[in-house]
C-alpha positions in Angstrom: 158.1 39.2 103.2 159.5 38.7 106.7 163.0 37.3 107.1 164.0 34.7 109.7 167.4 33.7 111.0 168.1 30.1 111.5 170.7 29.8 114.4 172.3 26.4 114.3 173.4 24.7 117.5 175.3 21.4 117.6 176.1 19.3 114.7 179.2 17.2 114.1 182.4 17.6 112.0 182.6 14.8 109.5 185.5 12.4 110.2 186.2 11.3 106.6 186.3 12.9 103.2 183.3 10.7 102.2 181.3 11.7 105.3 182.1 15.4 104.5 180.9 15.0 100.9 177.7 13.3 102.1 177.1 16.0 104.6 177.6 18.8 102.0 175.2 17.0 99.6 172.6 16.9 102.3 172.9 20.7 103.0 172.9 21.5 99.3 169.8 19.5 98.7 168.1 21.2 101.7 169.0 24.6 100.4 167.9 23.8 96.9 164.6 22.5 98.2 164.0 25.9 99.9 164.8 27.7 96.6 164.5 31.5 96.6 163.4 31.5 100.3 167.1 31.3 101.1 168.2 34.9 101.4 171.6 34.4 103.0 172.9 30.8 103.0 175.2 31.7 105.9 178.1 29.7 107.1 179.3 27.6 110.0 181.0 29.6 112.7 184.0 29.1 115.0 184.1 29.1 118.8 182.6 32.3 120.2 183.3 34.5 123.2 180.5 35.4 125.5 180.6 39.1 126.5 178.7 40.3 129.6 179.0 43.2 132.0 181.1 40.8 134.2 183.6 40.2 131.5 184.4 37.8 128.6 184.2 34.0 128.6 186.1 32.0 126.0 183.4 29.6 125.1 180.0 29.8 123.5 178.0 29.4 126.6 175.5 26.6 127.4 174.4 26.1 123.8 177.1 27.5 121.4 176.1 28.8 118.0 177.5 26.6 115.2 176.2 28.5 112.2 173.4 30.6 110.6 171.2 31.1 107.6 168.6 33.8 106.8 165.4 32.8 104.9 162.2 34.6 103.9 158.8 33.1 104.8 155.2 34.4 105.2 155.0 33.3 108.8 157.2 32.0 111.6 155.3 28.7 111.2 156.4 28.5 107.6 160.0 29.2 108.6 159.8 26.5 111.3 158.5 24.1 108.7 161.6 24.8 106.6 163.9 24.4 109.6 162.6 20.9 110.2 164.3 19.8 107.0 167.8 20.9 108.3 170.3 18.0 108.0 171.3 18.5 111.7 167.7 18.1 112.8 167.2 15.1 110.5 170.2 13.2 111.8 169.6 14.3 115.4 173.0 15.9 115.9 171.8 19.5 116.4 168.9 22.0 116.5 167.8 25.1 114.8 166.5 28.2 116.6 164.2 30.3 114.4 163.7 34.0 115.1 162.2 36.8 113.0 164.6 39.5 111.9 162.9 42.8 113.0 163.4 45.7 110.6 164.4 48.9 112.4 
């Protein structure tokens, strides 16, 4: 079955312990709902560096990556359907880019 990477952009850092617990519960519920389709739960990521032929920039570019997950799905449409349930999408604080992982 094909695998797809969910590249997360945006999101917010919870300001209180209670908000953090609520956010974690939302993510856990979403992952549990996808069940065995979650191949690699992934993690949030820190600030990135952008490397080009012209040099290195100390920021994540126009739309920095904030985390990732890898899922398995029959089609990209199925993966997109799963991504629509992402807590960042649901609360409007971020977006999910979906791309198929191409086996080499």
